[in-house]
N, C-alpha and C positions, 0 to 999 in steps of 0.2 A: 230646093232651098239653096241660098248662097253658101259659099264655103266660109271657113273660119276667118279668113283674111278680112272679110267685110265687117267683122265685129269690132276690131280695134278702134276704128275711128268713132264709134258710137259709145265707147265706155265712159261712164260718168267720172268726173274728176276725182271723187273720193276713192273709188275702187281702182282707177288707173294709177293714182299716186301710191296706193298700197302695193300694187303690183310692182312698181319700180322700186319701192323701199325694200320689199322682201327679196326681189331679184338681186339687189345690191348686196345682200348678205353673202352671196357667193364670192365676193371680193373682200377678204378679211382686212380689217383696219387695225393694224398692230399698235398704232399710236393711241387709239381711243377704244379700248376693249369695252364691251357692254358691261354696265354695272347693274347687277340685279337688285342692288339695295335701293336704287332710285326709282323703282317702279311706281307709277301713279296709281293710287287706290282706285278700285273699280267705281266707287260712288262719286269720284271727282272727274270722271271722263265726260267731256262735252261732246254731244252728238251733233251731227249736221244733217240737214235735210237737202237732198239732191234731187233735182227734177230729172225725170227719165222720160225718154220717148216711148210712145206706145209700141206694142208688138205688132208688126205689120206683115200680113200675108205669109208667103212662103220664104221670106227672107230671114226667117227666124233662126233655125238651128241646123245648119249644115255642118256636120262634124268632119273636119278634114284630118285624116290620120297623120300623125307626126311620127317620125322614126324614133323608136325607143332607144335610149342610151344603153350601152352594154358595158359591163365591168371588164377591166383589163384582167389579164391572167394573174398579175401580181395581186390585184385587189381580191380576186376570187380566193387566192391562196390565203390572204390575210383574214378573210371572212369565214374560212372553213378550215379550222385546225382540229385535227383528230387528236384525242388523248394519246400520249406517247405509248408505243409498244403494244397497244391493244390488238391491232390487226396482225402484227408480227407474231405475238404469242398465240393468237387464234390459229394462225397457220401451223405453228408447231404442235398445238394440241389436237389438230385434226389428223396428224400423221400417226402411223403405227409405232414409230420409234420416239414418241413424244417425251417419254421420261428421260431417255438418253440426251436428247437435244436440250431439254430444260436444265439438266445437270451441267451440260457443257456451258450453256449461257450463264448459269449461276456461278460456276467456277471462274468464268471470264469476267464476272462482275457486270454483266449487261442486264441482269435482273436483280433488283433490290427487293428485299422482303421486309415489309412492315405492314401493320394492320390496314393502313390507308391504301397502300398500293395493291394489296391483295383484294380488298373490297372492290376497288376500282376495276380490276381485271375481271373479277367474278361478275360484276354488273354489266360489263360491256362485251358479252358473248352472245352470239345470235342463237346458238343451240344449247341444250342443257348438258350435253356430254362434256364439252370442253371445260366449263367451270367445275364439274365434278372431278375431272382428271386433275385440274390444277389444285383443287382442295386436297386430293389424295397425295399429290406430290409435295405440297407445302407441309402437310401434316407429317410426312415422312422425313422431311428436312429438319423440321423443328416441331415436335409434338405439342408444344405450347399453343401453336396457332389453331390446332384442332379444338382446343377448349375456349378459344376466344369467342365470346358471345356475339359480337357484332359480325364476325366472319360467318358464324353458323347461321345467323338470322338471314344474312344476304344470300347465302347459298340455298337455304330453305325456300326463300321467296323466289329465287331464280328457278329452282326445280319445280316449284308449284306453277309459276307462270308459263314456263316453257316445256314442262315435262309431259308425261312422266318418264323417268329413267328407271327401267326395270332391271332387277338384279339377275340378268341372264347369265348363262354359262359363258358366253362370249365375253361379257363384261368382267366376270370374275377372273377369267383367264388373262384378259388384258391387264387387269390390276396386278396379277401375280407376275406377268411377264415384265412389268415395270419395276419389279423388285419391291413392291408394296403389298399390302394385304388389306382385307376388309376388316376394319377396326370397329369397336363398339360405337365410337363417335360417329363414324361414317354411316353405320347402319341406323343409328338413331335419327340422323338427318334424313336419310332415305325414307324411313318408316313415317316420319312426320310429313313428308311431302305426299306420300301415298294416302295418308289419312285425309289431308286437305283436299285431295282429288277424288275422294270417295271410294278408294280401292280397299275396302274393308277386308274382304276375303283374301286378297293378295297379301295384305299385311299379316294376317293370321297364318297363311301358308308359309311365307318366308320365315316368320318367327319359329314355326315348327321345325324348320330345317337348319337352324343356325349352327348346329353341331358340325355340319358339313363345311362350314366356313371357319371352323377352328375356334368358335366362340361358345361360351357357356351362358345359360340363362342367368340374368342378374336382375336386381330390383330396378335398376335404371332402364334396362331393356324392356322389362315388363311395363314400366311406366310409359315408355315411348309407344309401345304397341297399344296399351289401354287408352292412352290419349288420342292416338290416331283413330281407333275404333269409335271413340266418343265423338270425335270431330266428323266422322263419316256417318254419324247417326246410327251406329250399330251397338246399342247399349247392351243387348243380349250377349253378343260376342265379347264385349268388354268385361262383363260380369264373369263370363266363362274363363277368361284369362286371369281375372282377379282370383277366382277360386283355385286355379292351377298353381298359383305362386307357392304355397307351402310344399307341394310335391317336388318342386325344384329348389327347395331350401332357400326360398326368397321371402323376405318379410315385407309386407306393405308398409310404406311410410306415410307421412302426412301428405306428401305430394300425390301418392296413389289415391288416397281418400278424397282429396280435393278434386282430382280428375273425375272420379265417379259422382261426387256431389254435384259438380258442374253439369254432368250429363243428365242426371235425373231432374235437376232444377230447370234445365233448359226446356224440358217437356212438362214441367209443372207438377212432378210427382214429389212433393215436398216431404211427405211422410217418410218416404224411403231415404230422402236426404237427411232427415233428422235421425233416423236409425243409424245411418252411416256415421254421423257426427258422434253419437253415443258410443258406437263401436270404436271409433278412432280415439276418443277420450279414454276408453277402458284400456287401450294399449299404451297410454301415456303421451299421446300426441294432442297438444292443446290447439283448438281451432284458432287460425290466424285471420288477418283482415280479408284474405282472399276467400276463406271459408264463409265468413259472414256476408261478404259481398254477393257470393253466389246464392246464399240463402235469401237475401233480400230480393234478388232477381227471381228466385224460384217462387217465393210467396206472391210476388206481383204477377208472375205468369199464371199462377193458380187463382188469381183474383182475391187473395187474402191480404188486403192492404193493411189491416190492423196488425196482423202478425209481422208484416214487413217492418212496421214502426217499432214493434217490440224487439226485433233483432237489434236495433240501435240501442235500446235500453240494456240489452244483454251485453253488448259490446262495452258500454260504459262500466257496467258492473265488473267486467273482467279486464278493464283497463286496456282494451284494444281500440286503437284510434282509427276511425274511418278514413279512407283515402278518397281521392277524387272519383274513382270508379264506383265506390260505394254510394256516394251521394248521387251520382248520375243514374245509377241503377234504380235508386229509390224514386227520384223525381220522374224519370221517364216511365218507370213502372206504374206509378200512381196515375199519371196522365193517361196511360193505356187502359187502366182498370175502371176509372170513374169519369164522370163528365168533367170537362175543363174547369168549370166554375167550382165544383166540389173539390177537385184536385188542388185548385188554388187555395181554397180555405184550409184544407188539411195540411198542406205544405207550409202555408204562412204560419200556422200555429206551431208547426214543428220547428221552423227556423227561429221563431220568437223564443222558444224554450231553450235553444242551444246557448250555452254560456258564451261561446266564441262563434261569431257569425261564420258559417261555412261558405266560403266564396264559391266553391264548385257547385254547391246546391243552389245558390242564388243565380249564378250564371245559367244553370240548367233550367231553373224555373222560368226565368225571363225568356229563354229560347223557346220553351214549350208554350208560354203565353203568346208569344209573337206568332208562332206557327199556327195557333188557333185563333189568331186575329182578335185578341182581347186587350185593346189599348187602355181601357179604364183600369183594368187589373194591373197592367204594366205600370201605369202612373201611381197607383196605390202602393204597389210593391216598392217602387223607388222611394216613396214618402216614408214608409214604415222602416225600411232598412237604412235610410239616410242617418238616423240617429245612432246606429251602430257602426257607422263609418264605412259602409259598403261602397266600393268603387268597382264598377264592372270593367272588364277589359274592353279595348276599342272595338273588337269584333262584336261582342255582345251588345255594347251600347249602340253601335251602328244599326244592328238589327232592330233594337228596341226603338230607336228614333224613327226608323222607317214605319214601324207599326203605329207609333204615336201620331206621326204626321198624317197618316192615312185615316185614322179613326178618331182623332181628338181635336179639340179646339187648339189652334196654333199657339195661342197665348200660353197654354199649359205646357205645350211641347217646348216653347222657348224658355219658360221658367225652369223646366227640368234640365235643359241643356246648360243654361247659365249657372244653375246651382252646382253642376258637376265641374264645369270649367273653373269656377271660383275655388273649388277644392283641389285643383291641380290636375284634373283629368285632361290629358291631351287627346283631343278628338281627331279622328282621321278625316280624310277628304270626303268620303262617302256620307258620313254623318252630317257634315256641314252642307254639302250640296243638296241632300234630300230636303233639308229645312229651307234652304234658299229657293229651291224649286217650288215648295209648298207656299212660301210667302209670295213669290212672284205670281203664282197661279191665281191667288185671291186679290191681287192688286196691291199688296203691301210692299211696294218697291223699296222704300227707304230702309225698312228693316232688313229686307233681303240684301241690300247693298252693304249694310253694316256687317252682316255675317260673312259676306263675300270678301270684304276688306280684311276681316279677321283671318280668313283663310290665307290671304296674301301675307299678312303679318306673321302667321305661323309657318310660313314657308311651304304651304301645301300646294301652291300653284307654281310648279317648277319645271314642267316638261310639256311636250306637245299633247300628251294624253290628257293631262288635267285641263289644259286650255281647250281641248276639243269638247270635253264634258261641259265646261262653262259656256262655251259658244252654243252648244246644244241646249243648255238651260235657257239662254236668252232666246233662242229660236222658238222653243216650245212656248215661252211666255209672249211671243210675238214682239219681242224687243230687238228688232233686227239692227237698229242703229248701234245698240250696245254690243251686239254680236260682232258687228263689223269693227267697232273700236277695239274689242278684245283681240280680234284678229291682228289689228295694227300693233297692239301691245307686244305680241309675240316677237315682232321685229326688234323692239327696244331691248328685249331680253336675249336676243340672239337665238331664239327658238324657231326652227324651220317648220312650216306647216307640212302636213302630209295629205294624202288623198282623202282621208277621213275628214280633215279640216274643211277642205273645199266642198266635199259632198254634204257636210252638215249645213254649211251656209247656203249652198244651192237648194237643198231641200227646204230650208227655212223660207227663202224667197219664193220658191215655187208654191208652197202652201199658202203664202200670202198673195199669190197671183201676181207677184212682181217679176215678170219674166225677163224684162230688160236687165235687171240687176243679176238675175240668175244666169243670163247669157254672158254678162261681163265676168262673173266668177268662173264661168266655164273657160273664158279666154285666159284668165290667170292660171287655171288648172293646166292648160296646155303649155303656157310659158314656163312653168316650173317642171316640165318634163313628165307630167303624169298623163295617164290614159284613162278615159272614162270607163267605169265598170258598171255592173248591173244596177248598183244603187244610184249612180249618176243618171243613167238612162231612165230608171223608174221614176226618179224625182222630177226630171224634165217632162216626161210624158204626163205625169200627174198634174204638173203645173199648167201645161198646155190644155189639158182637159178642163181644169178649173176655170180657165178664161175662155172656154168654148172654142178653142182652136183645135178641133178634132182632126182636121186634115193634117196640120203640122205634127200633131201627136203621132199619127200613123206614119208620117214621113220619118220621124225620129225613130219609131219602132222598126221600120224597114232598114234604117241605117245601122242598127245594132249589128247586123250580120257583117257589115264592112269592117267593124272593129273586132270581130271575133267574140262578141258578147252574146250569149244565149239568153233570151227572156225567161224569166221564172214565173211562177204562179202569180206573184204580186203584180208583175208587169201586165200580164194578161187580164187580171182582175180589174186593174185600173181602167183599161180600155173597155172591158165588158160592162162595167158599172156605168161608165160615161155614155156608152151607146144606149144603154137602157134608160138613162136619165133623159136623153133627147128623144126617146121613143123609137129608136131604130133597133127593135128587138130581133128582127130577122138577121141583121148583120152581127148582133151580139151572139146569136146562136151559132152562126158560121165561125165566128172567132173561137168560140168554145170548142167546136169540132176541130179547128186547126190546132188549138192548144193540145188536144189529145193526140192528134196525128203527129205533132212535132215531138211527142214524148214527154211533155210536161204534164204532170198529174194535177188535175183540177182539185180544188178543195171545196169546203162548204161555201166559202165566200163566192166562188165562181158561180155556183148554182143559185145562191140566194138572190143575186141581182136579177136573174131571169124570173125566178119564182115571184119576187116582189113586183116586178113589172106586170106579169100576167094577172096577179091578184089585184093590183090597182085597176086593171082594166076589167075586173070581175070575170076573167077567163080562168076560173078555178080548175077546170078540167085540163087545160093546157099546163097549168102550173103543176098539177098532179103528175102529169107525164114527165116533167122535168125532175120532180121529186123521185119518181121511180128510177130514172136514170142515175140519180145521185145515190140512191140506196144500193143499186147494183154494184157501185164502186166502193161499197162498205163505208160510206161517209154518213156520219150521224147528224141528223138535223139539229140545229141550235135554236136559241130563242128567237132569232130573227126569222128563221124558217117558219116556226110555229106561229109567231105573231102575224106574219103576212097572211097565212091561211085563215087563222081565227078571225082577223079583221074582215077579210073578204067574205067569209061565210056569214058573219053577222050582218054585213051590209046587204047580203042577198036574202036575209031573213032565215037562214038555215042555222038557227041557234042550237038545236039539239046536236047537230054535227060539230059545231064549234065547241060546245060544252064537252062532248066526248073527246074531242081532240085535245082540249086544254087539260082535262084530267088524265089523259093518257101520257102526258109529257114525262112525268117522273118515272113511270114504268118503262119508258124508252130511254132512260138515262139522261134526261134534260130537265133540270129543276127550273120552273118558271121564275124569272127575275121580276123586278119591280115594273119594268116597262111592259112586259107581257101581261102581268096581273092587272095593271091599271088600264091597259088597252081593252082587255076582256070585260072588266068591270064597267068601263065607260059605255061599251056597246050594250051591255045588259041594262044599264040605267036608262040609256036613250030609248030602249025598246020597252021600258016600264016593267022589266023583270027584276024588281027590287029585291025579292026574297033570295033569288039565286045570286044576285050581286052581293048581298049581305053574307051569304054562306062563304063566298070566295074571300071576302074581306076578313072574316073571322078565322078561316083556316090558315091564311098566309100571313096574317099579322102575328099569329102564334109562332110562326117559323122565322120571325124577325125581318120579314120583307116590308119595306117602306111603302105603305099604301097611302095615296094622296087623299086628302079630305074631300068627301062628297056630301054637301049639306043635306041633300034629300034622304041620305041614309042615316 
């Protein structure tokens, strides 16, 4: 293939002009800075049609490596600034005389102590011991820091992620040598980290020896160890410590009871939780919102949804206001216990009865409905809560819009979106782009353009990332002229394209078989100093295969090595599939073997192409051999695999085998989809096995699978 220099002379005027315009951005114009306010709306862009020459022979795609630019030393330093003093303090904390050095630095005013700087130092240590030492030293300098909740939380998370730090004799001696001591605050933090790490017995052992540390048992220490034991799922040990409290003259408080209630509710033993609540009340401790939240969760864990709702009634009676966690526990718990439709009914009635609409509950209901793919229920919930003034947050609304667009009529999705924007809800980029994509997909271009213009007016199209998504949206809708015009708009706003921009456009042209334009975009990619990556190569190879230029595709595949790019499973799959389409199954099998030899793990798609080819040729036995190879690699057959075998067996008149295979799918972890069901039903009808076909229709229509109408049935 010719080298890259041969491409420039054949670039079409539109793309060549874009290349020059974007390249000129490297020369800043101080007299005329770009004005983002004068951007042309997307629906007013005029596209042009450019004639392109056909892709000829091996002159297609020789990629000539260009030297990559390197950052200067100054630029590297500017782009890599470490937080001040972190490394230096780490070095101090790793020494044996760490305390003396810290004291020296503190007296010299080279270490400033405030909550923010302490948290920053604790978070930026590679090992767990240095942050523990720093916390000990800081607490000794000013004990108020040891009680700072934000500092304690950061230290606890650090010890959990990078621990454990055990309270060994060496560590105790190290602390004493520094002039500090093991305090109750420090021990509570350590015990908490051990509990999260599942070290239940170690927690109990250390607690039993605290007298050697110069500490006496207290309710706070008991609470710390009981909490740690509950978190490590050692409820029995937690109860044992709870029963030992009176012998150490320690009285359980509300926090103690809440810990135990949480532990038993987590495993669904709500009767014991209620007993603890009564015992707590007898001691004068009134249940608070945390107590009730845990009870709600406990009743849901034990599948007693009605009692979970009664907890809310109890809270109202006692004037305890639910918090966000209470509502989330109820909503998620109900969806765990009953079917999604039933959960929606129960929770809708609950929300309607509430005098003030609980926003946290509404957000959680919508999220659960979306995760269960219930767009009709989402739309209904929006309609019923609209009257009470419910406005979801942007994240919840984005999830909801995606669900609505996938499963509803787009008119209803647009109506819902418009109703919320009219009420002042500011939508985010993702909510808009999902709707625009849906409208373009069904050919409603004018409406898609209107919402796209609204995105521009709202200032949501402001950087290369948002432009890349819009360009991808046009490419998916096969609106390549609009994609190219959007690419040109980036120049008007002073936004530089990145490799993703070029890859998106190249992929769009390749999928449309417009390899001349894809090649011209590749030319621009090089001019802007980018190197092709695996996505670039895979798109080009796919495009060449689509226009039946298999030889060029393999030349491009071979050239990847020159660029230091290793093919992945997608790249191999494109070539394997293309070889199978043209009937060269032998070469496809060789490529599959090369794929494995090169260390690239094949996936189900890799084998499906071969299986489908053999099945189309009615060579079921050879297809079965490929399937056996696939199974030895622990790959699970999908609907395409099964459909190929079922169709081939039916064509060979082996209906009993096909039927057994079809009904074995679910047992093997693959639920038949509409395509598989309809393929099998068609085969049965064509062979006049009407009763069996009707059985399949009845069974899978009940499961919500769309079965096409067959008049004879």
